[in-house]
N, C-alpha and C positions, 0 to 999 in steps of 0.2 A: 159288351154284345148287348144289341137293343133288339127285342123282337117288336117293339113298337117305335117308330120314329117321330119327331118333330120334323122333319124334314117333307117338305109337303108333296113333294113328287114322288115319294118311295112310300114302302110301309113298313120297313124295318131295315136295320143296318147289320153287318156281318163286319167286325173289325179283326179279321184274323191277321193282319197285316199292321200293326203300328210303328209309328216314327216314320220320317221322310228328311228331304236335303231341301229348302228353298232353291228355287231353280228360275222364277221370272217374277216380274212386278207384282202377278198377281198374289204371291205367297208372303209379301211383307206384312200382312196383318193375319196370318194365320189365326182362324179359330181354334182348330185343333190342336197346336201347338201352346197357346195360351193356357187351355185347358189341360195338357200335358204338362205343363210347368207351374199349376197351381192345384186346383181342385182335386186332379186324377193324378199328383206328381209321386205318392206312395202306393199308387195301384201296380200290382205287378204288371201290366200291360205297359204302363206310360213310365216307370219309375227310371230316371235318368236318360231317357230318351231326348231334352231338352238341355240349353244352356242359357244364362240369361245375358242379354246383351243390351246395352244400354235401355235399360228397363222392361226389355221385352223377352219372350222365352222363346226362343228359337231351338229349331230341330238341329241336331248334331252330326245326321246322317245316319245313326245306327237305326236299323228297323228290328223289329222283333216280330216271330213267328208265334201266335198265341194258340198254339197247340189244343190246349185245354178245350178250345172253340169249335175246334175242327167240325165237329161231327154234328152240330148244333142243328143247321138247315134241316139235315135228316130229322130231326124228332120235332119238326112244324108240321102239321098235317095239312093246314090249312093253306091253299094255294095263296100267295104274298109276292109282290115286288121287294127285293132285297139288295140295297147298295153297298156293294163289296168295298171294303176300305175306306170308311168316312173319314179316318183319322190316318190316313197315310196312302202311298201309292203301290198298288199291287205290282205294278212293273218298275218299280225304283231297282237299280243298278245292285243294291246288296239284298235282292230279294234272290234266292238261289231257284233254280230251276225245279230241282226237287222238290220246293216247298209248292212251288206252282202247279205240279205235278198232283200232287196231294189236295190242292185247292181246287182244281178243276175236276179233277177225277169226283169230290162230292158234287160240285154242281152238275156234274154229267147223271148221278144218280137222284137228285132231288130234281126230279122233273117237275113236279106240281110244282114249284118257285121260278120265277123269273129274276135271272142276276142281273143286275145292272152296273157296271165297271168304267170308272173314270181314270184319265189318266194324263197327267201331262208329258207322259215318254212314250208318245207312240212308235218309234222306231223300235224300244224293246218290245213292247207288245206284238207289232209285226213281227219279228222273230220269232219269238213264241211261238204266238198262234198258226202261222205260217208251217209248224213244223206237227200242228196238231194231225189226226188222220181224219177227221171231221170237222164240220162245224157245228157248233151246239147249241140247236133251236133256243133254247130258255136261257141264252145268255147275251144281252146287250153289252154293245162296247161302245167308248164313246171315249171323247177328249174334252180336256177343262182349257178355254181359251180366256183371256181377258181383254187383248186389244187387236189390231189389225197383224201386227207383229207375229202375235202367237199362232192367229188363225191362219197365217199364210205358211206358218213353220209346221203346224200340226195339223190340220184340216185334211191336205191331199195325202198326208202319209194313212191316215184313217180309212181315207177313201178306197186304198188300195188292199184293206185286210178285208177277206171274206168275213162274214157276220151273219146272224140272222137280222141283227136292226143294227143301227147307227146311231150317235146320237152326240150332239154336241152341249156342254153346260158352258155356259158364257156369262161366270159369275169368279169373283167381281167383275163388272162390266166397267173399264176404266179409260174408254174411248169409242169413237164409232168404230164399228167393224160390217164391212161389204162381206156378206156368205155367200151372196149369188154371182162371187167370180166362179164358182164350180155351180154343178149342174145338181141343185139339192135335189129336188124330186128323185133322180137317178142314185143317190146314194146316201144321204141323209134322212132319217125317220121323224127326229124330232130334234126341237131346238129349246133348252129352257134358259132362263136370262133372270139375271137378277143382282140387286146393288148390294154393297158391303155393311158389313155391319161390325159393333165393336167400338173402344174409346179412340182410335185412330181413322176409323171408316173415310173414307174417300166420297165423294159426292157422286152421282148419276146425272147424267143429262137425260130428260124425258125422250127427246129426239132421238139419242141413239136407240132408245127402246123401242120407239115407236118403228124405225128403219127398220130395226130386225124383225118385228111383228109384218110388217107390211111386207119386207122379203118371203118372208116363210108363208103369207098370203098367197102372192102370186106363185110359189112354187107346189103350194098344195102340201107344206110340213107343217104337222102342228106346233104349236107355240105355247109354252108354258112361262107364264110370267111369275115367279117364284115372292118377287120382295121389293121393295125400294130400300130397303136398308135404313140403316142409322138415318139417313137423309129424306128429307120428302120434298121434291121439287115445287115450286108457285111459279106460276105466270101469270101476266097480266092480259085481261081481256081488252078489247077495244077501246071502253073507258078509261081503261087505267086502272081499272082495280085486280088486286091480286087474287086468283084462283088456285085452289090446288087441286093435284092430278088425284087424290084421295080426296074428296071433301069429307067422307062419312067417318072419319078416324081423328079429326082434328079438334083437340080442345078449344073452348071459345076462348081462355086467357093465352093461348099457345103464340101468339106475338111476343108475350112477355118474359116468356120463359127458355124463349129459342136464341140459339146464335145463326148467323146467316153468313154464307159464301157466297161469293158472286163468281160464276163460271165464266161468264163473258158479260156482254152490256146486256144482255133481254134474260138472264136468267138467274134466279135466287133459289138456293135451298135451304130448309130450315130442319133443324136437328130436334126432332121430336122422339126418334130412338124408334129400332125396327117394329115393334109391336105396334103402337101408334100410326108407325107411316104405313103400315098395310100393305096391299100388294092390288091395288085398283089403278088400271089405266085408262083413261078417256072414260072412266065412269062405269068402268066394268072388270071383272076378274078375266085373266086368260089362261085357260086350264087345259089345253090340247094337250093329248096325249095320243100314242101311235096304237094301232087297232090291233 
């Protein structure tokens, strides 16, 4: 449970449910399962929830209801945005309706806060929320997608769920995604985009990010660029010189220390790490949020 979060699009996290099951390509390098299997492996909320597979810590499918944290949002007087279940999926198939009832009851009482819920299982979310007697005005719901396939599967389900606000987290972005196939302005209130971090992170092409930014601009939907992640893209100008998308964070000797990977004939990414790679795109940060 964290009253303050290092996630830059929220204020705090409420890990009332921990544990999960890998479900799609975006889960391959899950930061939460790595933490649960290493630094937090003895913590009561994480112990026994992962197994080691080929040197990586992977969720077992067991989920845990951390009831001792249930009332904490009620104790926070200052209004804030709270990301629900940063280390799990609230709508995992092993999360019981009884647990969900208790969690949503707290969110209903804690009207001073805005609760942000992301899932990769929108069908379960739809089934549960459709049975609620009312839409909670302080609960935003969203889906995580990483490529066109998961966008095609999850976004239409999200759009059919009644909600105060709906949003997309497109992280890690693993390929080009066209979200304008749906009427964004009539159903999506926010789009977050980010690259992957960690030792096995996959690079993200800058044009994938630009495309999402531009689709959001056309639809009038706020766009938030969270991070480049582990890899920072470099492009060549008209004279053949290398330019970085985030020039303010690159060390002078970066070329001597970085590995490179070619995504195609015209694109190279340098491995500077998440902090050094930053979050600037085309010379600025993109910090759009819903009103």
